[in-house]
KENUKOL-396340 format. One record per atom (N, C-alpha, C): residue number from 1; chain; x, z, y. Coordinates in nm, 3 decimals. Atoms other than C-alpha are relative to their C-alpha. Example, Ala and Ser with C-alpha at 12.3 -4.5 7.8 and 13.67 -1.06 7.14 Angstrom:
// residues 2
> num; cadena; x; z; y
> 1; A; 0.089; 0.000; -0.119
> 1; A; 1.230; 0.780; -0.450
> 1; A; 0.090; 0.000; 0.120
> 2; A; -0.082; -0.006; -0.119
> 2; A; 1.367; 0.714; -0.106
> 2; A; -0.077; 0.073; 0.109
END
This chain:
// residues 184
> num; cadena; x; z; y
> 1; A; -0.018; -0.072; 0.123
> 1; A; -4.400; -7.316; 17.934
> 1; A; 0.110; -0.069; -0.080
> 2; A; -0.111; 0.058; 0.073
> 2; A; -4.089; -7.364; 17.727
> 2; A; -0.033; -0.020; -0.147
> 3; A; 0.017; 0.027; 0.142
> 3; A; -4.060; -7.494; 17.374
> 3; A; 0.021; 0.127; -0.081
> 4; A; -0.027; -0.126; 0.070
> 4; A; -3.919; -7.157; 17.266
> 4; A; -0.123; 0.090; -0.001
> 5; A; 0.120; -0.083; -0.008
> 5; A; -4.233; -6.979; 17.386
> 5; A; -0.108; -0.049; -0.095
> 6; A; 0.100; 0.058; 0.090
> 6; A; -4.461; -7.217; 17.197
> 6; A; 0.040; 0.024; -0.145
> 7; A; -0.050; -0.025; 0.135
> 7; A; -4.243; -7.185; 16.886
> 7; A; -0.025; 0.145; -0.040
> 8; A; 0.023; -0.143; 0.026
> 8; A; -4.260; -6.805; 16.910
> 8; A; -0.148; 0.028; -0.026
> 9; A; 0.144; -0.023; 0.016
> 9; A; -4.640; -6.806; 16.952
> 9; A; -0.050; -0.050; -0.135
> 10; A; 0.047; 0.057; 0.126
> 10; A; -4.696; -7.034; 16.654
> 10; A; 0.061; 0.069; -0.121
> 11; A; -0.060; -0.074; 0.111
> 11; A; -4.449; -6.849; 16.433
> 11; A; -0.067; 0.136; -0.018
> 12; A; 0.068; -0.129; 0.008
> 12; A; -4.612; -6.516; 16.517
> 12; A; -0.138; -0.014; -0.063
> 13; A; 0.132; 0.025; 0.058
> 13; A; -4.959; -6.651; 16.444
> 13; A; 0.009; -0.044; -0.145
> 14; A; -0.018; 0.047; 0.138
> 14; A; -4.831; -6.821; 16.129
> 14; A; 0.041; 0.112; -0.095
> 15; A; -0.040; -0.114; 0.083
> 15; A; -4.664; -6.505; 15.997
> 15; A; -0.121; 0.089; -0.027
> 16; A; 0.122; -0.079; 0.020
> 16; A; -4.987; -6.313; 16.052
> 16; A; -0.093; -0.069; -0.098
> 17; A; 0.088; 0.076; 0.090
> 17; A; -5.185; -6.588; 15.879
> 17; A; 0.056; -0.001; -0.142
> 18; A; -0.065; 0.000; 0.132
> 18; A; -4.932; -6.594; 15.594
> 18; A; -0.036; 0.127; -0.077
> 19; A; 0.038; -0.126; 0.066
> 19; A; -5.024; -6.230; 15.523
> 19; A; -0.135; -0.014; -0.067
> 20; A; 0.132; 0.009; 0.062
> 20; A; -5.392; -6.303; 15.467
> 20; A; -0.006; -0.110; -0.104
> 21; A; -0.004; 0.106; 0.102
> 21; A; -5.322; -6.628; 15.279
> 21; A; 0.064; 0.055; -0.127
> 22; A; -0.067; -0.060; 0.116
> 22; A; -5.081; -6.438; 15.051
> 22; A; -0.091; 0.097; -0.072
> 23; A; 0.091; -0.095; 0.063
> 23; A; -5.338; -6.166; 14.991
> 23; A; -0.110; -0.071; -0.078
> 24; A; 0.103; 0.077; 0.072
> 24; A; -5.600; -6.424; 14.893
> 24; A; 0.060; -0.061; -0.128
> 25; A; -0.066; 0.058; 0.118
> 25; A; -5.353; -6.597; 14.658
> 25; A; 0.023; 0.109; -0.105
> 26; A; -0.024; -0.110; 0.094
> 26; A; -5.257; -6.262; 14.503
> 26; A; -0.131; 0.054; -0.056
> 27; A; 0.131; -0.043; 0.050
> 27; A; -5.624; -6.168; 14.474
> 27; A; -0.049; -0.093; -0.110
> 28; A; 0.045; 0.101; 0.096
> 28; A; -5.689; -6.489; 14.284
> 28; A; 0.088; -0.002; -0.126
> 29; A; -0.093; 0.016; 0.113
> 29; A; -5.376; -6.505; 14.066
> 29; A; 0.050; 0.131; -0.059
> 30; A; -0.054; -0.128; 0.046
> 30; A; -5.294; -6.136; 14.033
> 30; A; 0.145; 0.016; 0.043
> 31; A; -0.139; -0.025; -0.041
> 31; A; -4.950; -5.983; 14.079
> 31; A; 0.096; 0.004; -0.119
> 32; A; -0.082; -0.010; 0.120
> 32; A; -4.824; -5.983; 13.719
> 32; A; 0.103; -0.113; -0.012
> 33; A; -0.085; 0.118; 0.014
> 33; A; -4.665; -6.329; 13.746
> 33; A; 0.121; 0.001; 0.094
> 34; A; -0.107; -0.001; -0.100
> 34; A; -4.433; -6.237; 14.036
> 34; A; 0.129; 0.050; -0.063
> 35; A; -0.133; -0.036; 0.050
> 35; A; -4.065; -6.228; 13.941
> 35; A; 0.080; 0.058; 0.117
> 36; A; -0.063; -0.068; -0.113
> 36; A; -3.923; -5.970; 14.183
> 36; A; 0.151; -0.021; 0.003
> 37; A; -0.145; 0.024; 0.006
> 37; A; -3.564; -6.025; 14.064
> 37; A; 0.034; -0.136; 0.060
> 38; A; -0.020; 0.135; -0.053
> 38; A; -3.591; -6.396; 14.146
> 38; A; -0.016; 0.000; 0.152
> 39; A; 0.022; -0.008; -0.146
> 39; A; -3.729; -6.317; 14.492
> 39; A; 0.120; 0.067; 0.066
> 40; A; -0.113; -0.074; -0.057
> 40; A; -3.447; -6.070; 14.556
> 40; A; 0.125; -0.088; 0.005
> 41; A; -0.120; 0.084; 0.007
> 41; A; -3.181; -6.324; 14.452
> 41; A; -0.007; -0.122; 0.093
> 42; A; 0.013; 0.123; -0.077
> 42; A; -3.321; -6.618; 14.650
> 42; A; -0.086; 0.019; 0.126
> 43; A; 0.087; -0.027; -0.115
> 43; A; -3.494; -6.452; 14.947
> 43; A; 0.032; -0.089; 0.119
> 44; A; -0.036; 0.085; -0.114
> 44; A; -3.299; -6.661; 15.199
> 44; A; -0.062; -0.138; -0.015
> 45; A; 0.058; 0.133; 0.023
> 45; A; -3.410; -6.990; 15.043
> 45; A; -0.152; 0.006; 0.013
> 46; A; 0.145; -0.015; -0.012
> 46; A; -3.768; -6.863; 15.015
> 46; A; -0.042; 0.017; 0.146
> 47; A; 0.031; -0.019; -0.143
> 47; A; -3.760; -6.756; 15.379
> 47; A; 0.004; -0.133; 0.074
> 48; A; -0.014; 0.130; -0.065
> 48; A; -3.642; -7.100; 15.488
> 48; A; -0.118; -0.090; -0.034
> 49; A; 0.115; 0.080; 0.043
> 49; A; -3.913; -7.274; 15.285
> 49; A; -0.128; 0.058; 0.062
> 50; A; 0.116; -0.065; -0.058
> 50; A; -4.166; -7.019; 15.412
> 50; A; -0.021; -0.037; 0.145
> 51; A; 0.011; 0.038; -0.140
> 51; A; -4.089; -7.109; 15.773
> 51; A; -0.063; -0.139; 0.015
> 52; A; 0.059; 0.134; -0.005
> 52; A; -4.181; -7.470; 15.700
> 52; A; -0.151; 0.007; -0.021
> 53; A; 0.142; -0.019; 0.024
> 53; A; -4.522; -7.342; 15.587
> 53; A; -0.064; 0.081; 0.114
> 54; A; 0.053; -0.094; -0.098
> 54; A; -4.565; -7.069; 15.850
> 54; A; -0.027; -0.066; 0.135
> 55; A; 0.017; 0.060; -0.132
> 55; A; -4.519; -7.279; 16.164
> 55; A; -0.128; -0.083; 0.010
> 56; A; 0.126; 0.076; -0.010
> 56; A; -4.797; -7.535; 16.092
> 56; A; -0.123; 0.088; -0.019
> 57; A; 0.111; -0.094; 0.017
> 57; A; -5.018; -7.249; 15.975
> 57; A; -0.029; 0.069; 0.133
> 58; A; 0.018; -0.060; -0.132
> 58; A; -4.960; -7.088; 16.316
> 58; A; -0.067; -0.095; 0.098
> 59; A; 0.064; 0.101; -0.086
> 59; A; -5.055; -7.411; 16.494
> 59; A; -0.148; -0.009; -0.034
> 60; A; 0.139; 0.007; 0.044
> 60; A; -5.372; -7.432; 16.286
> 60; A; -0.078; 0.123; 0.047
> 61; A; 0.068; -0.123; -0.040
> 61; A; -5.460; -7.068; 16.357
> 61; A; -0.020; 0.007; 0.151
> 62; A; 0.015; 0.002; -0.146
> 62; A; -5.399; -7.115; 16.730
> 62; A; -0.119; -0.088; 0.038
> 63; A; 0.113; 0.090; -0.029
> 63; A; -5.641; -7.410; 16.736
> 63; A; -0.132; 0.061; -0.045
> 64; A; 0.122; -0.062; 0.051
> 64; A; -5.895; -7.227; 16.521
> 64; A; -0.046; 0.115; 0.090
> 65; A; 0.037; -0.115; -0.085
> 65; A; -5.885; -6.911; 16.734
> 65; A; -0.046; -0.047; 0.137
> 66; A; 0.046; 0.058; -0.127
> 66; A; -5.918; -7.124; 17.047
> 66; A; -0.145; -0.046; -0.011
> 67; A; 0.138; 0.047; 0.020
> 67; A; -6.233; -7.285; 16.907
> 67; A; -0.097; 0.119; -0.015
> 68; A; 0.088; -0.113; 0.025
> 68; A; -6.378; -6.952; 16.790
> 68; A; -0.030; 0.083; 0.125
> 69; A; 0.019; -0.086; -0.118
> 69; A; -6.330; -6.773; 17.123
> 69; A; -0.024; -0.079; 0.129
> 70; A; 0.017; 0.081; -0.121
> 70; A; -6.387; -7.064; 17.363
> 70; A; -0.131; 0.034; 0.073
> 71; A; 0.127; -0.036; -0.066
> 71; A; -6.752; -6.967; 17.429
> 71; A; 0.014; 0.130; 0.077
> 72; A; -0.022; -0.127; -0.070
> 72; A; -6.649; -6.612; 17.518
> 72; A; 0.085; -0.022; 0.125
> 73; A; -0.087; 0.026; -0.115
> 73; A; -6.374; -6.743; 17.743
> 73; A; -0.077; -0.073; 0.110
> 74; A; 0.080; 0.071; -0.100
> 74; A; -6.618; -6.980; 17.916
> 74; A; -0.093; 0.095; 0.074
> 75; A; 0.085; -0.099; -0.065
> 75; A; -6.853; -6.688; 17.986
> 75; A; 0.080; 0.082; 0.101
> 76; A; -0.086; -0.075; -0.092
> 76; A; -6.566; -6.496; 18.143
> 76; A; 0.035; -0.086; 0.121
> 77; A; -0.032; 0.095; -0.107
> 77; A; -6.472; -6.803; 18.346
> 77; A; -0.117; -0.010; 0.098
> 78; A; 0.120; 0.008; -0.084
> 78; A; -6.831; -6.832; 18.476
> 78; A; -0.021; 0.131; 0.076
> 79; A; 0.014; -0.132; -0.063
> 79; A; -6.841; -6.457; 18.549
> 79; A; 0.087; 0.011; 0.125
> 80; A; -0.092; -0.005; -0.114
> 80; A; -6.546; -6.505; 18.785
> 80; A; -0.019; -0.120; 0.093
> 81; A; 0.039; 0.110; -0.089
> 81; A; -6.716; -6.804; 18.952
> 81; A; 0.103; -0.113; 0.003
> 82; A; -0.089; 0.115; 0.012
> 82; A; -6.466; -7.061; 18.827
> 82; A; -0.086; -0.113; -0.055
> 83; A; 0.087; 0.108; 0.047
> 83; A; -6.661; -7.386; 18.806
> 83; A; 0.081; -0.111; -0.066
> 84; A; -0.062; 0.108; 0.077
> 84; A; -6.588; -7.704; 18.611
> 84; A; 0.096; -0.083; 0.084
> 85; A; -0.087; 0.080; -0.087
> 85; A; -6.423; -7.869; 18.915
> 85; A; 0.131; 0.073; 0.034
> 86; A; -0.120; -0.077; -0.032
> 86; A; -6.167; -7.592; 18.955
> 86; A; 0.088; 0.010; -0.124
> 87; A; -0.093; -0.002; 0.113
> 87; A; -5.866; -7.631; 18.729
> 87; A; 0.122; 0.081; 0.041
> 88; A; -0.117; -0.083; -0.026
> 88; A; -5.583; -7.383; 18.706
> 88; A; 0.122; -0.089; 0.028
> 89; A; -0.111; 0.093; -0.023
> 89; A; -5.348; -7.682; 18.692
> 89; A; 0.016; -0.037; 0.146
> 90; A; -0.006; 0.029; -0.144
> 90; A; -5.438; -7.758; 19.055
> 90; A; 0.069; 0.112; 0.075
> 91; A; -0.068; -0.113; -0.063
> 91; A; -5.327; -7.409; 19.154
> 91; A; 0.149; -0.005; -0.027
> 92; A; -0.141; 0.002; 0.037
> 92; A; -5.001; -7.453; 18.967
> 92; A; 0.078; -0.108; 0.074
> 93; A; -0.066; 0.108; -0.073
> 93; A; -4.923; -7.782; 19.140
> 93; A; 0.037; 0.041; 0.142
> 94; A; -0.020; -0.036; -0.140
> 94; A; -4.950; -7.623; 19.484
> 94; A; 0.045; 0.145; 0.018
> 95; A; -0.033; -0.142; -0.009
> 95; A; -4.855; -7.266; 19.402
> 95; A; 0.149; 0.026; 0.000
> 96; A; -0.140; -0.044; -0.002
> 96; A; -4.533; -7.072; 19.429
> 96; A; 0.052; 0.014; -0.143
> 97; A; -0.060; -0.020; 0.131
> 97; A; -4.289; -7.019; 19.145
> 97; A; -0.052; 0.127; -0.064
> 98; A; 0.050; -0.125; 0.057
> 98; A; -4.408; -6.661; 19.102
> 98; A; -0.143; -0.015; -0.051
> 99; A; 0.136; 0.025; 0.046
> 99; A; -4.769; -6.780; 19.074
> 99; A; 0.002; -0.080; -0.130
> 100; A; -0.013; 0.079; 0.122
> 100; A; -4.670; -7.042; 18.816
> 100; A; 0.048; 0.087; -0.116
> 101; A; -0.051; -0.090; 0.104
> 101; A; -4.473; -6.779; 18.623
> 101; A; -0.109; 0.095; -0.049
> 102; A; 0.108; -0.091; 0.037
> 102; A; -4.771; -6.542; 18.630
> 102; A; -0.099; -0.069; -0.094
> 103; A; 0.099; 0.071; 0.081
> 103; A; -5.016; -6.801; 18.495
> 103; A; 0.059; -0.043; -0.135
> 104; A; -0.064; 0.039; 0.126
> 104; A; -4.768; -6.925; 18.233
> 104; A; 0.012; 0.119; -0.095
> 105; A; -0.017; -0.121; 0.081
> 105; A; -4.689; -6.575; 18.109
> 105; A; -0.135; 0.052; -0.050
> 106; A; 0.132; -0.048; 0.038
> 106; A; -5.056; -6.478; 18.106
> 106; A; -0.062; -0.090; -0.106
> 107; A; 0.051; 0.091; 0.103
> 107; A; -5.150; -6.790; 17.906
> 107; A; 0.064; 0.031; -0.136
> 108; A; -0.067; -0.039; 0.125
> 108; A; -4.891; -6.688; 17.644
> 108; A; -0.066; 0.125; -0.057
> 109; A; 0.064; -0.125; 0.045
> 109; A; -5.044; -6.340; 17.626
> 109; A; -0.141; -0.026; -0.053
> 110; A; 0.136; 0.035; 0.045
> 110; A; -5.393; -6.490; 17.595
> 110; A; 0.006; -0.062; -0.140
> 111; A; -0.008; 0.068; 0.130
> 111; A; -5.291; -6.716; 17.306
> 111; A; 0.045; 0.095; -0.111
> 112; A; -0.049; -0.094; 0.102
> 112; A; -5.100; -6.442; 17.122
> 112; A; -0.108; 0.101; -0.037
> 113; A; 0.104; -0.099; 0.030
> 113; A; -5.379; -6.185; 17.154
> 113; A; -0.121; -0.065; -0.069
> 114; A; 0.113; 0.072; 0.061
> 114; A; -5.643; -6.445; 17.060
> 114; A; 0.026; -0.027; -0.147
> 115; A; -0.031; 0.031; 0.140
> 115; A; -5.469; -6.556; 16.740
> 115; A; 0.019; 0.129; -0.079
> 116; A; -0.015; -0.129; 0.068
> 116; A; -5.386; -6.193; 16.657
> 116; A; -0.135; 0.057; -0.038
> 117; A; 0.134; -0.048; 0.030
> 117; A; -5.751; -6.096; 16.679
> 117; A; -0.058; -0.071; -0.122
> 118; A; 0.057; 0.076; 0.111
> 118; A; -5.862; -6.375; 16.444
> 118; A; 0.076; 0.030; -0.130
> 119; A; -0.079; -0.028; 0.120
> 119; A; -5.574; -6.312; 16.202
> 119; A; -0.026; 0.140; -0.054
> 120; A; 0.024; -0.137; 0.048
> 120; A; -5.638; -5.937; 16.188
> 120; A; -0.136; 0.013; -0.069
> 121; A; 0.130; 0.001; 0.068
> 121; A; -6.004; -5.997; 16.100
> 121; A; 0.018; -0.059; -0.140
> 122; A; -0.021; 0.065; 0.129
> 122; A; -5.892; -6.232; 15.821
> 122; A; 0.089; 0.084; -0.092
> 123; A; -0.083; -0.091; 0.081
> 123; A; -5.623; -5.986; 15.705
> 123; A; -0.088; 0.111; -0.056
> 124; A; 0.090; -0.107; 0.046
> 124; A; -5.889; -5.713; 15.685
> 124; A; -0.087; -0.050; -0.115
> 125; A; 0.087; 0.054; 0.105
> 125; A; -6.124; -5.932; 15.480
> 125; A; 0.079; -0.025; -0.128
> 126; A; -0.078; 0.032; 0.120
> 126; A; -5.850; -6.052; 15.245
> 126; A; 0.059; 0.126; -0.063
> 127; A; -0.050; -0.126; 0.055
> 127; A; -5.711; -5.698; 15.206
> 127; A; -0.109; 0.071; -0.081
> 128; A; 0.112; -0.059; 0.075
> 128; A; -6.053; -5.571; 15.098
> 128; A; -0.021; -0.076; -0.131
> 129; A; 0.013; 0.081; 0.122
> 129; A; -6.083; -5.861; 14.851
> 129; A; 0.114; 0.032; -0.097
> 130; A; -0.115; -0.032; 0.084
> 130; A; -5.732; -5.787; 14.722
> 130; A; -0.016; 0.136; -0.066
> 131; A; 0.019; -0.135; 0.055
> 131; A; -5.809; -5.418; 14.678
> 131; A; -0.105; 0.000; -0.110
> 132; A; 0.103; 0.009; 0.104
> 132; A; -6.125; -5.501; 14.484
> 132; A; 0.052; -0.073; -0.124
> 133; A; -0.042; 0.085; 0.111
> 133; A; -5.953; -5.764; 14.268
> 133; A; 0.123; 0.049; -0.076
> 134; A; -0.125; -0.041; 0.064
> 134; A; -5.628; -5.585; 14.187
> 134; A; -0.026; 0.076; -0.131
> 135; A; 0.042; -0.071; 0.122
> 135; A; -5.800; -5.356; 13.932
> 135; A; -0.153; -0.001; -0.007
> 136; A; 0.147; 0.009; -0.007
> 136; A; -6.159; -5.483; 13.909
> 136; A; -0.073; 0.084; -0.105
> 137; A; 0.070; -0.075; 0.105
> 137; A; -6.239; -5.300; 13.585
> 137; A; 0.003; 0.150; 0.022
> 138; A; -0.013; -0.145; -0.019
> 138; A; -6.137; -4.958; 13.716
> 138; A; -0.032; 0.043; 0.143
> 139; A; 0.041; -0.042; -0.133
> 139; A; -6.319; -4.925; 14.047
> 139; A; -0.040; 0.147; -0.006
> 140; A; 0.030; -0.142; 0.000
> 140; A; -6.322; -4.554; 14.122
> 140; A; -0.006; 0.053; 0.143
> 141; A; 0.018; -0.061; -0.131
> 141; A; -6.367; -4.313; 14.409
> 141; A; 0.124; -0.018; 0.088
> 142; A; -0.120; 0.014; -0.082
> 142; A; -6.003; -4.332; 14.523
> 142; A; 0.015; -0.142; 0.052
> 143; A; -0.006; 0.138; -0.045
> 143; A; -6.024; -4.711; 14.541
> 143; A; -0.101; -0.025; 0.112
> 144; A; 0.099; 0.013; -0.107
> 144; A; -6.341; -4.689; 14.750
> 144; A; 0.046; 0.073; 0.127
> 145; A; -0.057; -0.070; -0.116
> 145; A; -6.168; -4.435; 14.977
> 145; A; 0.104; -0.089; 0.068
> 146; A; -0.102; 0.090; -0.053
> 146; A; -5.879; -4.679; 15.016
> 146; A; -0.066; -0.115; 0.078
> 147; A; 0.071; 0.109; -0.068
> 147; A; -6.121; -4.960; 15.106
> 147; A; -0.062; 0.049; 0.130
> 148; A; 0.058; -0.058; -0.122
> 148; A; -6.296; -4.734; 15.356
> 148; A; 0.108; 0.016; 0.108
> 149; A; -0.111; -0.015; -0.095
> 149; A; -5.960; -4.653; 15.520
> 149; A; 0.045; -0.136; 0.052
> 150; A; -0.038; 0.136; -0.041
> 150; A; -5.870; -5.024; 15.524
> 150; A; -0.098; -0.052; 0.104
> 151; A; 0.103; 0.049; -0.093
> 151; A; -6.200; -5.103; 15.697
> 151; A; 0.014; 0.068; 0.136
> 152; A; -0.011; -0.074; -0.126
> 152; A; -6.160; -4.829; 15.960
> 152; A; 0.123; -0.046; 0.078
> 153; A; -0.123; 0.041; -0.069
> 153; A; -5.798; -4.919; 16.041
> 153; A; -0.007; -0.147; 0.041
> 154; A; 0.011; 0.143; -0.032
> 154; A; -5.866; -5.295; 16.026
> 154; A; -0.093; -0.027; 0.116
> 155; A; 0.094; 0.018; -0.112
> 155; A; -6.166; -5.271; 16.256
> 155; A; 0.059; 0.054; 0.131
> 156; A; -0.064; -0.055; -0.119
> 156; A; -5.970; -5.051; 16.497
> 156; A; 0.102; -0.098; 0.057
> 157; A; -0.105; 0.093; -0.046
> 157; A; -5.677; -5.293; 16.514
> 157; A; -0.063; -0.129; 0.052
> 158; A; 0.068; 0.123; -0.045
> 158; A; -5.907; -5.597; 16.539
> 158; A; -0.071; 0.020; 0.132
> 159; A; 0.069; -0.030; -0.127
> 159; A; -6.114; -5.432; 16.812
> 159; A; 0.099; 0.011; 0.114
> 160; A; -0.104; -0.013; -0.102
> 160; A; -5.799; -5.345; 17.002
> 160; A; 0.054; -0.137; 0.040
> 161; A; -0.049; 0.136; -0.029
> 161; A; -5.675; -5.705; 16.973
> 161; A; -0.103; -0.077; 0.083
> 162; A; 0.104; 0.067; -0.078
> 162; A; -6.011; -5.836; 17.098
> 162; A; -0.008; 0.057; 0.142
> 163; A; 0.003; -0.063; -0.132
> 163; A; -6.016; -5.584; 17.383
> 163; A; 0.118; -0.049; 0.085
> 164; A; -0.118; 0.050; -0.073
> 164; A; -5.663; -5.691; 17.481
> 164; A; -0.022; -0.143; 0.047
> 165; A; 0.026; 0.139; -0.036
> 165; A; -5.759; -6.058; 17.473
> 165; A; -0.100; -0.007; 0.115
> 166; A; 0.105; 0.000; -0.101
> 166; A; -6.074; -5.992; 17.677
> 166; A; 0.053; 0.048; 0.135
> 167; A; -0.057; -0.055; -0.124
> 167; A; -5.886; -5.786; 17.935
> 167; A; 0.097; -0.099; 0.066
> 168; A; -0.097; 0.097; -0.054
> 168; A; -5.610; -6.045; 17.974
> 168; A; -0.072; -0.121; 0.057
> 169; A; 0.076; 0.116; -0.048
> 169; A; -5.860; -6.332; 18.009
> 169; A; -0.071; 0.034; 0.131
> 170; A; 0.067; -0.041; -0.124
> 170; A; -6.057; -6.138; 18.271
> 170; A; 0.098; 0.007; 0.117
> 171; A; -0.097; -0.008; -0.110
> 171; A; -5.746; -6.064; 18.476
> 171; A; 0.053; -0.137; 0.039
> 172; A; -0.045; 0.137; -0.025
> 172; A; -5.635; -6.428; 18.442
> 172; A; -0.096; -0.074; 0.094
> 173; A; 0.098; 0.072; -0.081
> 173; A; -5.959; -6.569; 18.583
> 173; A; -0.030; 0.073; 0.132
> 174; A; 0.015; -0.073; -0.126
> 174; A; -5.989; -6.293; 18.843
> 174; A; 0.109; -0.042; 0.098
> 175; A; -0.111; 0.045; -0.084
> 175; A; -5.647; -6.391; 18.975
> 175; A; -0.021; -0.145; 0.043
> 176; A; 0.027; 0.140; -0.035
> 176; A; -5.744; -6.760; 18.961
> 176; A; -0.105; -0.009; 0.109
> 177; A; 0.106; -0.001; -0.100
> 177; A; -6.059; -6.688; 19.159
> 177; A; 0.057; 0.038; 0.137
> 178; A; -0.062; -0.044; -0.125
> 178; A; -5.855; -6.505; 19.422
> 178; A; 0.086; -0.112; 0.061
> 179; A; -0.086; 0.108; -0.048
> 179; A; -5.610; -6.795; 19.446
> 179; A; -0.082; -0.119; 0.050
> 180; A; 0.087; 0.109; -0.046
> 180; A; -5.890; -7.055; 19.474
> 180; A; -0.059; 0.034; 0.137
> 181; A; 0.056; -0.041; -0.128
> 181; A; -6.047; -6.855; 19.758
> 181; A; 0.105; -0.006; 0.110
> 182; A; -0.108; 0.001; -0.098
> 182; A; -5.712; -6.822; 19.932
> 182; A; 0.033; -0.143; 0.043
> 183; A; -0.034; 0.140; -0.028
> 183; A; -5.654; -7.200; 19.911
> 183; A; -0.118; -0.081; 0.058
> 184; A; 0.118; 0.074; -0.048
> 184; A; -6.008; -7.295; 20.019
> 184; A; -0.003; -0.013; 0.149
END
């Protein structure tokens, strides 16, 4: 795996996390204090500073999502009869370039879909909080309709991200199982 791939993964996860962090900050502080003219004039500098915040946030989210979904991944691993003594690294040491490329590319997809799932759940939660807090004194039917739509769309996107992660992990370990049997 190249440094560029890891950088991309962490930036993507960090940008997603930045959305929910921003929504929580805006929920807490409100939006009245934002100087849009200042943002427009200095967006390049803000973007550069934002990257310094986004990358470590992406690393944190990658580690967090790994911890949160590790039990599910272990169940999938067991389902495909991959035991504790079998390590994918052993396959990569003795495998072809195409096999190494497959496992590397699939690991990237697993990490991206995993962090996306966790971030989308957190975006959904923070978006609901933001919607409630933006005009707390005037909660009305249209605001509840908006929250309902947010929940439906957020759950759909989060479910799709989880389904993608689950499907990719299953195909990863299914292929590993096939390769272990072939090498046995």
